[in-house]
FIKOL-501067 format. One record per residue (C-alpha): residue in one letter; x, y, z; residue number from 1. Coordinates in pm, 1 decimal, padded with zeros to 6 digits. Example, Ala and Ser with C-alpha at 12.3 -4.5 7.8 and 13.67 -1.06 7.14 Angstrom:
<bavos>
r A; x 01230.0; y -00450.0; z 00780.0; k 1
r S; x 01367.0; y -00106.0; z 00714.0; k 2
</bavos>
This chain:
<bavos>
r M; x -00113.8; y -03079.7; z -01102.3; k 1
r K; x 00149.4; y -03295.8; z -00964.3; k 2
r E; x 00044.0; y -03491.9; z -00613.3; k 3
r N; x 00247.9; y -03344.0; z -00311.4; k 4
r S; x 00182.3; y -02963.4; z -00457.0; k 5
r R; x -00051.1; y -02682.2; z -00408.2; k 6
r L; x -00150.6; y -02432.4; z -00615.3; k 7
r L; x -00146.8; y -02038.2; z -00470.0; k 8
r L; x -00293.9; y -01757.6; z -00651.2; k 9
r F; x -00137.2; y -01389.2; z -00608.0; k 10
r T; x -00358.4; y -01116.3; z -00678.5; k 11
r G; x -00246.9; y -00736.9; z -00721.3; k 12
r S; x -00534.0; y -00452.0; z -00721.9; k 13
r Y; x -00605.1; y -00099.7; z -00700.9; k 14
r A; x -00605.7; y 00001.5; z -00371.0; k 15
r S; x -00507.9; y 00262.3; z -00121.7; k 16
r A; x -00227.1; y 00183.7; z 00129.1; k 17
r E; x -00479.9; y 00137.7; z 00385.3; k 18
r D; x -00655.8; y -00173.0; z 00208.2; k 19
r N; x -00581.6; y -00533.4; z 00127.4; k 20
r G; x -00427.2; y -00450.5; z -00202.4; k 21
r V; x -00230.3; y -00789.2; z -00215.8; k 22
r Q; x -00412.6; y -01115.8; z -00161.3; k 23
r V; x -00326.1; y -01502.7; z -00130.6; k 24
r Y; x -00552.8; y -01772.1; z -00255.7; k 25
r A; x -00521.0; y -02146.0; z -00242.6; k 26
r F; x -00681.5; y -02287.1; z -00549.8; k 27
r D; x -00806.3; y -02652.9; z -00572.1; k 28
r G; x -00861.6; y -02753.7; z -00924.2; k 29
r E; x -00956.4; y -03154.0; z -00744.9; k 30
r A; x -01224.2; y -02954.2; z -00620.1; k 31
r G; x -01345.6; y -02799.6; z -00944.9; k 32
r G; x -01175.6; y -02497.9; z -00908.3; k 33
r T; x -01247.9; y -02333.6; z -00565.4; k 34
r L; x -01077.3; y -02037.0; z -00408.4; k 35
r K; x -00982.5; y -01991.0; z -00034.7; k 36
r L; x -00866.8; y -01688.6; z 00087.6; k 37
r L; x -00532.1; y -01736.4; z 00277.2; k 38
r D; x -00373.4; y -01381.1; z 00343.6; k 39
r S; x -00405.0; y -01040.5; z 00259.8; k 40
r V; x -00140.7; y -00760.4; z 00300.7; k 41
r Q; x -00192.2; y -00377.7; z 00348.8; k 42
r G; x 00050.0; y -00085.6; z 00301.2; k 43
r I; x 00110.8; y -00095.1; z -00045.4; k 44
r A; x -00049.8; y 00179.0; z -00278.2; k 45
r N; x -00200.4; y 00055.0; z -00591.0; k 46
r P; x -00005.0; y -00306.0; z -00623.5; k 47
r T; x -00140.2; y -00347.3; z -00972.3; k 48
r F; x 00111.8; y -00632.0; z -01099.2; k 49
r V; x 00296.4; y -00876.8; z -00904.8; k 50
r N; x 00546.1; y -01159.7; z -00995.0; k 51
r V; x 00633.6; y -01462.3; z -00815.3; k 52
r D; x 00987.0; y -01643.2; z -00768.5; k 53
r T; x 00876.6; y -02010.7; z -00642.0; k 54
r A; x 01253.0; y -02114.5; z -00618.6; k 55
r K; x 01328.6; y -01814.1; z -00348.5; k 56
r N; x 00963.0; y -01797.2; z -00231.5; k 57
r R; x 00956.6; y -01442.4; z -00291.7; k 58
r L; x 00679.3; y -01213.0; z -00413.7; k 59
r Y; x 00743.2; y -00864.8; z -00594.6; k 60
r A; x 00478.3; y -00625.7; z -00632.1; k 61
r I; x 00497.4; y -00292.6; z -00765.8; k 62
r G; x 00365.5; y 00020.6; z -00556.4; k 63
r E; x 00350.9; y 00381.2; z -00557.2; k 64
r K; x 00451.1; y 00672.6; z -00329.7; k 65
r L; x 00485.6; y 01043.9; z -00294.3; k 66
r N; x 00808.6; y 01189.1; z -00348.3; k 67
r S; x 00930.8; y 01523.5; z -00178.2; k 68
r D; x 00809.4; y 01727.6; z -00417.4; k 69
r G; x 00446.7; y 01531.5; z -00388.3; k 70
r V; x 00486.2; y 01352.1; z -00702.6; k 71
r K; x 00401.7; y 01010.4; z -00768.6; k 72
r E; x 00683.6; y 00762.4; z -00828.5; k 73
r G; x 00726.6; y 00392.7; z -00848.8; k 74
r E; x 00842.5; y 00132.3; z -00566.1; k 75
r V; x 00894.2; y -00240.5; z -00567.7; k 76
r V; x 00803.6; y -00438.7; z -00222.4; k 77
r T; x 00953.5; y -00786.7; z -00189.9; k 78
r L; x 00755.3; y -01019.0; z 00048.0; k 79
r A; x 00852.5; y -01370.7; z 00163.5; k 80
r I; x 00605.6; y -01661.8; z 00099.9; k 81
r D; x 00500.5; y -01932.4; z 00327.2; k 82
r P; x 00434.9; y -02199.6; z 00101.8; k 83
r Q; x 00265.8; y -02394.5; z 00375.0; k 84
r T; x 00027.0; y -02129.6; z 00515.5; k 85
r G; x 00033.6; y -01890.0; z 00205.4; k 86
r S; x 00122.6; y -01599.9; z 00435.6; k 87
r L; x 00339.7; y -01293.0; z 00310.2; k 88
r T; x 00594.2; y -01060.3; z 00495.1; k 89
r E; x 00736.2; y -00782.1; z 00365.1; k 90
r L; x 01091.3; y -00793.3; z 00384.5; k 91
r N; x 01227.8; y -00483.5; z 00190.1; k 92
r R; x 01071.2; y -00167.0; z -00049.3; k 93
r I; x 01279.8; y 00043.2; z -00275.4; k 94
r A; x 01169.7; y 00314.4; z -00502.7; k 95
r T; x 01234.2; y 00209.7; z -00879.1; k 96
r M; x 01253.4; y 00506.7; z -01096.0; k 97
r P; x 01264.7; y 00897.6; z -00924.3; k 98
r A; x 01023.6; y 01118.6; z -01039.3; k 99
r S; x 01097.6; y 01436.2; z -01215.4; k 100
r E; x 00985.3; y 01754.1; z -01342.8; k 101
r A; x 00833.7; y 01578.9; z -01643.7; k 102
r G; x 00593.4; y 01403.4; z -01421.1; k 103
r Q; x 00494.0; y 01089.7; z -01230.1; k 104
r T; x 00703.6; y 00720.0; z -01293.7; k 105
r T; x 00451.3; y 00533.3; z -01136.0; k 106
r T; x 00527.0; y 00136.4; z -01267.1; k 107
r C; x 00249.9; y -00080.9; z -01453.9; k 108
r H; x 00443.1; y -00410.4; z -01504.1; k 109
r I; x 00726.5; y -00618.7; z -01323.6; k 110
r N; x 00921.7; y -00901.2; z -01443.5; k 111
r R; x 01246.2; y -01080.1; z -01397.2; k 112
r D; x 01466.4; y -01319.2; z -01551.5; k 113
r A; x 01458.3; y -01708.2; z -01458.0; k 114
r A; x 01747.5; y -01680.8; z -01220.3; k 115
r G; x 01604.0; y -01385.3; z -01036.1; k 116
r E; x 01915.3; y -01175.7; z -01108.4; k 117
r V; x 01767.0; y -00898.5; z -01278.9; k 118
r I; x 01415.8; y -00710.7; z -01244.4; k 119
r V; x 01244.2; y -00515.9; z -01507.6; k 120
r V; x 00996.4; y -00238.6; z -01470.3; k 121
r C; x 00764.0; y -00033.3; z -01705.6; k 122
r S; x 00655.3; y 00328.1; z -01611.4; k 123
r Y; x 00347.0; y 00389.3; z -01834.5; k 124
r H; x 00336.9; y 00765.8; z -01731.5; k 125
r G; x 00724.5; y 00808.8; z -01743.5; k 126
r G; x 00778.6; y 00633.1; z -02073.9; k 127
r L; x 01057.9; y 00454.8; z -01905.2; k 128
r V; x 01182.8; y 00108.5; z -01862.5; k 129
r G; x 01377.0; y 00046.7; z -01531.8; k 130
r L; x 01658.3; y -00256.5; z -01498.3; k 131
r L; x 01695.8; y -00341.6; z -01111.5; k 132
r S; x 01976.9; y -00571.8; z -00975.0; k 133
r T; x 01920.3; y -00829.3; z -00714.4; k 134
r D; x 02121.1; y -00968.2; z -00433.0; k 135
r A; x 02180.3; y -01341.2; z -00346.9; k 136
r D; x 01825.7; y -01404.5; z -00191.4; k 137
r G; x 01653.2; y -01207.0; z -00466.4; k 138
r T; x 01595.4; y -00898.8; z -00303.7; k 139
r P; x 01606.3; y -00566.1; z -00550.3; k 140
r V; x 01894.5; y -00342.7; z -00467.1; k 141
r R; x 01934.9; y -00072.7; z -00654.4; k 142
r L; x 01825.9; y 00100.1; z -01005.9; k 143
r T; x 02123.0; y 00029.5; z -01252.2; k 144
r D; x 01942.2; y 00169.2; z -01541.3; k 145
r T; x 01670.4; y 00344.5; z -01755.7; k 146
r A; x 01579.7; y 00322.0; z -02085.9; k 147
r V; x 01393.2; y 00654.6; z -02206.2; k 148
r H; x 01137.9; y 00626.0; z -02473.6; k 149
r T; x 01048.2; y 00948.5; z -02667.7; k 150
r G; x 00795.0; y 01034.0; z -02946.5; k 151
r K; x 00406.3; y 00975.0; z -02977.9; k 152
r G; x 00150.3; y 00831.0; z -03176.0; k 153
r T; x -00141.4; y 00866.3; z -03387.0; k 154
r V; x -00442.4; y 00896.3; z -03168.1; k 155
r P; x -00619.8; y 00996.3; z -02849.8; k 156
r G; x -00403.0; y 00839.8; z -02565.3; k 157
r Q; x -00080.2; y 00809.5; z -02780.8; k 158
r E; x 00055.6; y 01165.9; z -02682.2; k 159
r K; x 00371.6; y 01032.4; z -02558.3; k 160
r P; x 00541.2; y 00702.5; z -02506.7; k 161
r H; x 00341.8; y 00446.8; z -02282.4; k 162
r P; x 00581.1; y 00118.0; z -02214.5; k 163
r H; x 00342.4; y -00143.6; z -02090.8; k 164
r S; x 00505.7; y -00457.2; z -02044.0; k 165
r A; x 00853.9; y -00609.7; z -02089.9; k 166
r V; x 00873.5; y -00988.7; z -02152.3; k 167
r F; x 01224.1; y -01186.1; z -02155.4; k 168
r S; x 01267.6; y -01418.5; z -02504.8; k 169
r P; x 01273.8; y -01787.7; z -02402.6; k 170
r D; x 01652.0; y -01798.8; z -02383.7; k 171
r E; x 01648.7; y -01471.9; z -02240.3; k 172
r R; x 01902.1; y -01329.1; z -02468.4; k 173
r F; x 01657.5; y -01038.9; z -02534.7; k 174
r L; x 01378.1; y -00813.3; z -02374.7; k 175
r F; x 01077.6; y -00698.0; z -02588.6; k 176
r V; x 00909.0; y -00391.3; z -02433.1; k 177
r S; x 00549.4; y -00311.8; z -02600.4; k 178
r D; x 00497.4; y 00052.7; z -02620.6; k 179
r L; x 00140.7; y 00117.4; z -02618.9; k 180
r G; x 00217.6; y 00518.8; z -02706.1; k 181
r L; x 00418.8; y 00477.8; z -02985.6; k 182
r D; x 00300.4; y 00143.7; z -03147.0; k 183
r L; x 00617.4; y -00042.5; z -03150.2; k 184
r I; x 00766.9; y -00331.8; z -02976.4; k 185
r R; x 01124.0; y -00243.1; z -02888.3; k 186
r T; x 01373.1; y -00514.5; z -02841.8; k 187
r Y; x 01680.9; y -00478.1; z -02572.1; k 188
r R; x 01952.8; y -00685.1; z -02467.3; k 189
r V; x 02046.1; y -00695.6; z -02093.6; k 190
r N; x 02408.1; y -00605.2; z -02066.6; k 191
r R; x 02499.5; y -00807.7; z -01773.1; k 192
r D; x 02835.5; y -00687.7; z -01699.9; k 193
r A; x 02754.9; y -00305.3; z -01725.2; k 194
r N; x 02396.9; y -00383.0; z -01588.7; k 195
r T; x 02231.9; y -00181.8; z -01859.3; k 196
r L; x 01963.1; y -00208.2; z -02139.2; k 197
r E; x 02085.5; y -00186.6; z -02481.6; k 198
r V; x 01872.2; y -00140.1; z -02785.7; k 199
r Q; x 01860.4; y -00411.1; z -03053.1; k 200
r G; x 01585.8; y -00313.5; z -03281.9; k 201
r E; x 01219.8; y -00234.3; z -03289.5; k 202
r I; x 00910.7; y -00342.6; z -03495.3; k 203
r K; x 00587.6; y -00137.1; z -03581.0; k 204
r V; x 00239.6; y -00251.7; z -03541.9; k 205
r E; x -00068.6; y -00066.5; z -03705.0; k 206
r A; x -00093.4; y 00302.7; z -03637.0; k 207
r G; x -00344.9; y 00344.0; z -03376.8; k 208
r A; x -00312.5; y -00040.9; z -03254.2; k 209
r G; x -00153.0; y 00047.2; z -02899.8; k 210
r P; x 00049.5; y -00279.3; z -02822.5; k 211
r R; x 00018.8; y -00368.0; z -02452.2; k 212
r H; x 00108.8; y -00723.2; z -02340.8; k 213
r F; x 00334.5; y -00978.4; z -02545.9; k 214
r V; x 00375.6; y -01332.2; z -02499.9; k 215
r F; x 00579.4; y -01628.4; z -02673.6; k 216
r H; x 00454.2; y -01954.7; z -02800.4; k 217
r P; x 00553.2; y -02213.7; z -02558.3; k 218
r D; x 00794.7; y -02365.7; z -02870.4; k 219
r G; x 00957.8; y -02020.7; z -02887.6; k 220
r K; x 00913.7; y -01982.0; z -03280.0; k 221
r S; x 00637.9; y -01724.1; z -03243.2; k 222
r A; x 00499.2; y -01442.6; z -03059.4; k 223
r Y; x 00170.9; y -01266.7; z -03000.9; k 224
r V; x 00085.8; y -00896.4; z -02871.8; k 225
r I; x -00244.4; y -00760.6; z -02786.6; k 226
r N; x -00340.1; y -00431.7; z -02876.1; k 227
r E; x -00517.4; y -00214.7; z -02643.4; k 228
r L; x -00670.3; y 00047.7; z -02854.0; k 229
r N; x -00792.1; y -00086.9; z -03164.0; k 230
r S; x -00872.6; y -00452.1; z -03005.2; k 231
r T; x -00681.9; y -00670.5; z -03191.0; k 232
r V; x -00390.7; y -00919.7; z -03175.4; k 233
r T; x -00086.1; y -00919.8; z -03402.8; k 234
r S; x 00118.1; y -01266.4; z -03443.6; k 235
r F; x 00487.5; y -01269.5; z -03544.1; k 236
r L; x 00743.3; y -01548.6; z -03652.5; k 237
r Y; x 01034.6; y -01536.3; z -03419.5; k 238
r D; x 01427.9; y -01583.5; z -03530.1; k 239
r S; x 01574.6; y -01671.7; z -03178.2; k 240
r E; x 01918.8; y -01631.4; z -03343.6; k 241
r S; x 01895.8; y -01237.4; z -03440.6; k 242
r G; x 01606.9; y -01164.3; z -03229.6; k 243
r T; x 01406.1; y -01043.0; z -03449.9; k 244
r L; x 01028.1; y -01069.3; z -03542.0; k 245
r K; x 00855.9; y -01072.2; z -03854.8; k 246
r T; x 00456.0; y -00957.8; z -03878.6; k 247
r V; x 00223.3; y -01262.1; z -03999.1; k 248
r V; x -00097.1; y -01133.0; z -03920.6; k 249
r T; x -00364.8; y -00913.9; z -03701.9; k 250
r V; x -00699.3; y -01016.2; z -03635.0; k 251
r P; x -00978.1; y -00852.5; z -03423.6; k 252
r T; x -01074.5; y -00940.8; z -03056.2; k 253
r L; x -01429.8; y -00833.7; z -03098.1; k 254
r P; x -01732.2; y -01013.6; z -03287.2; k 255
r D; x -01791.6; y -00837.9; z -03582.4; k 256
r D; x -02124.2; y -00592.3; z -03452.7; k 257
r Y; x -01908.3; y -00467.8; z -03144.1; k 258
r S; x -01716.7; y -00161.5; z -03175.1; k 259
r Y; x -01351.3; y -00147.7; z -03074.5; k 260
r K; x -01435.9; y 00213.4; z -02979.3; k 261
r N; x -01624.6; y 00076.4; z -02662.4; k 262
r N; x -01336.8; y -00172.7; z -02581.0; k 263
r G; x -00997.0; y -00173.9; z -02474.1; k 264
r C; x -00779.7; y -00490.9; z -02471.1; k 265
r A; x -00543.6; y -00596.2; z -02183.1; k 266
r E; x -00416.3; y -00932.6; z -02114.7; k 267
r I; x -00290.7; y -01246.4; z -02379.0; k 268
r A; x -00173.0; y -01575.9; z -02266.4; k 269
r F; x -00148.0; y -01924.7; z -02407.0; k 270
r S; x -00318.7; y -02254.8; z -02299.8; k 271
r A; x -00079.3; y -02495.1; z -02163.6; k 272
r D; x -00000.7; y -02667.7; z -02480.0; k 273
r G; x 00017.9; y -02384.3; z -02702.5; k 274
r R; x -00266.6; y -02486.6; z -02902.2; k 275
r F; x -00509.8; y -02203.8; z -02782.9; k 276
r L; x -00477.2; y -01811.6; z -02717.3; k 277
r Y; x -00664.9; y -01622.2; z -02512.8; k 278
r G; x -00738.4; y -01210.9; z -02468.3; k 279
r S; x -00942.2; y -01026.1; z -02252.7; k 280
r N; x -01182.0; y -00739.6; z -02382.2; k 281
r R; x -01262.0; y -00457.0; z -02136.7; k 282
r G; x -01593.3; y -00300.6; z -02252.0; k 283
r H; x -01751.8; y -00620.3; z -02402.1; k 284
r D; x -01618.2; y -00787.2; z -02103.1; k 285
r S; x -01505.4; y -01104.5; z -02270.2; k 286
r I; x -01250.1; y -01345.8; z -02325.8; k 287
r V; x -01155.5; y -01433.2; z -02706.3; k 288
r V; x -01008.8; y -01754.1; z -02771.3; k 289
r Y; x -00841.3; y -01840.3; z -03060.6; k 290
r A; x -00699.7; y -02152.1; z -03240.6; k 291
r V; x -00325.4; y -02133.6; z -03295.4; k 292
r N; x -00123.4; y -02281.4; z -03624.2; k 293
r A; x 00219.8; y -02290.8; z -03447.4; k 294
r E; x 00400.5; y -02336.9; z -03785.6; k 295
r T; x 00235.3; y -02031.1; z -03946.1; k 296
r A; x 00135.7; y -01824.2; z -03656.9; k 297
r E; x -00208.3; y -01777.9; z -03786.2; k 298
r L; x -00520.5; y -01753.5; z -03566.1; k 299
r T; x -00866.0; y -01898.9; z -03608.7; k 300
r L; x -01140.4; y -01762.5; z -03384.4; k 301
r A; x -01293.1; y -02026.3; z -03160.2; k 302
r Q; x -01518.1; y -01882.6; z -02934.7; k 303
r H; x -01610.6; y -01526.3; z -02714.5; k 304
r V; x -01714.7; y -01581.7; z -02345.2; k 305
r S; x -01856.8; y -01342.1; z -02108.4; k 306
r T; x -01629.6; y -01267.5; z -01802.6; k 307
r R; x -01899.8; y -01236.7; z -01567.8; k 308
r G; x -01786.7; y -00927.5; z -01425.1; k 309
r G; x -01680.4; y -00549.6; z -01583.4; k 310
r H; x -01343.5; y -00464.9; z -01713.9; k 311
r P; x -01114.5; y -00789.6; z -01711.6; k 312
r R; x -00806.7; y -00645.7; z -01693.8; k 313
r H; x -00602.4; y -00951.5; z -01646.6; k 314
r F; x -00626.4; y -01322.5; z -01633.5; k 315
r T; x -00421.3; y -01636.8; z -01606.7; k 316
r V; x -00449.2; y -02014.0; z -01716.7; k 317
r T; x -00338.2; y -02256.5; z -01444.4; k 318
r P; x -00000.4; y -02441.5; z -01493.8; k 319
r D; x -00172.0; y -02781.8; z -01549.6; k 320
r G; x -00404.9; y -02599.8; z -01827.1; k 321
r E; x -00717.2; y -02698.9; z -01699.9; k 322
r Y; x -00839.4; y -02369.8; z -01557.8; k 323
r L; x -00838.1; y -02012.6; z -01644.9; k 324
r I; x -00901.1; y -01731.1; z -01361.0; k 325
r V; x -01032.2; y -01390.6; z -01469.4; k 326
r A; x -00953.0; y -01091.9; z -01261.1; k 327
r N; x -01256.9; y -00838.0; z -01322.0; k 328
r R; x -01171.1; y -00480.7; z -01200.9; k 329
r D; x -01493.9; y -00348.2; z -01198.6; k 330
r G; x -01666.9; y -00681.9; z -01138.1; k 331
r N; x -01501.4; y -00693.1; z -00797.8; k 332
r N; x -01448.6; y -01065.8; z -00867.2; k 333
r L; x -01202.5; y -01328.4; z -00972.6; k 334
r V; x -01419.0; y -01577.7; z -01200.3; k 335
r V; x -01287.6; y -01947.4; z -01261.0; k 336
r F; x -01346.2; y -02125.5; z -01583.6; k 337
r S; x -01280.7; y -02473.6; z -01686.5; k 338
r L; x -01039.6; y -02498.4; z -02012.1; k 339
r D; x -01118.0; y -02762.7; z -02261.2; k 340
r Q; x -00817.9; y -02877.5; z -02367.6; k 341
r A; x -00912.3; y -03061.7; z -02677.1; k 342
r T; x -01132.0; y -02714.3; z -02827.8; k 343
r G; x -01003.4; y -02457.4; z -02604.6; k 344
r R; x -01337.5; y -02364.1; z -02500.2; k 345
r L; x -01419.5; y -02200.4; z -02153.1; k 346
r T; x -01702.4; y -02284.1; z -01942.1; k 347
r F; x -01798.6; y -02089.3; z -01613.8; k 348
r T; x -01707.1; y -02332.1; z -01308.8; k 349
r G; x -01977.6; y -02171.8; z -01077.2; k 350
r N; x -01686.2; y -02051.2; z -00846.9; k 351
r E; x -01589.8; y -01689.5; z -00790.1; k 352
r A; x -01411.0; y -01484.6; z -00509.4; k 353
r K; x -01531.4; y -01137.6; z -00416.0; k 354
r T; x -01247.1; y -00902.7; z -00364.2; k 355
r S; x -01194.9; y -00523.1; z -00464.5; k 356
r K; x -01077.5; y -00412.7; z -00786.3; k 357
r P; x -00850.5; y -00706.9; z -00894.4; k 358
r V; x -00613.1; y -00621.1; z -01161.2; k 359
r C; x -00358.0; y -00911.7; z -01167.9; k 360
r V; x -00357.1; y -01290.3; z -01060.7; k 361
r K; x -00035.2; y -01484.3; z -01094.4; k 362
r P; x -00035.7; y -01860.2; z -00986.0; k 363
r A; x 00238.6; y -02071.8; z -00840.9; k 364
r V; x 00333.6; y -02414.1; z -00757.8; k 365
r F; x 00465.7; y -02494.3; z -00436.7; k 366
r P; x 00524.7; y -02822.1; z -00256.5; k 367
r A; x 00235.1; y -02917.7; z -00020.9; k 368
</bavos>
């Protein structure tokens, strides 16, 4: 990491509003990957995903609340970050998508464009994707459009649409939404003038796969999705001009002797240099490591490593590429691994932090 800078980790968790659902840690790579708790925030129910804007010193956390009819609906809470102390101060909270007679509209994922002009949330239970506008300070103002997914898949867990994540293309011309319930990745364009989501196309994955999280290779020429229901990763070549994906290969995330029926995949992320791809297995409780052929988008298994805790719902690679940190929901811990940048292999550092039901971990570098 650069001199005169510090790395903070922001975590979200399953928590009641009375619990410390959002936490901030100082991460010290020079000391071998230690974690020091700096601040905790109460008052948000189930802040299960967060997003950090270092330019504006903002943290966005999803949450949930009951509407007047007692139905759960999503909200976004904006917090100011003090980079020197790591403390968080709530600035604002707004509802994301009103619940309806169809049921709850709690959200599972939040993302934004690089400039912080728009925020996108996904409602797994509602089958919805929401677009929110922000003000000059990056504070969400209002919901400007909602994309409604319809249909169902082929296996249990796919009785209706389940948008699980929304990821911008590297040039931010397109937005890719992975729908676990429909076995597809739908492509949108954000109409900046009308503040709307416009469907551009979609690509199917294997029936019953359940695409969950999606990531682009650092060079922008390929993309990869981790499939929760059949424990696989599918790779694609990407045409940035048209915003289209071409399927290359689907590979298992598990050893041959472990059934996907006892597993559910979660997060996917690259090494800093793009040579290695990582995915998490909940059930097998491991991180799978692949070597990546950036030209062809083909994947070669390199390692399975225990996450040293149950249900690794999320993980992150530090910006310098030297560490990987896992959030184990059922292990109630954050676990730090060193990352061999030559081989991609992970080794437990001996460092971990106890915390209740962590399910999201996001790193951010700030001036020291």
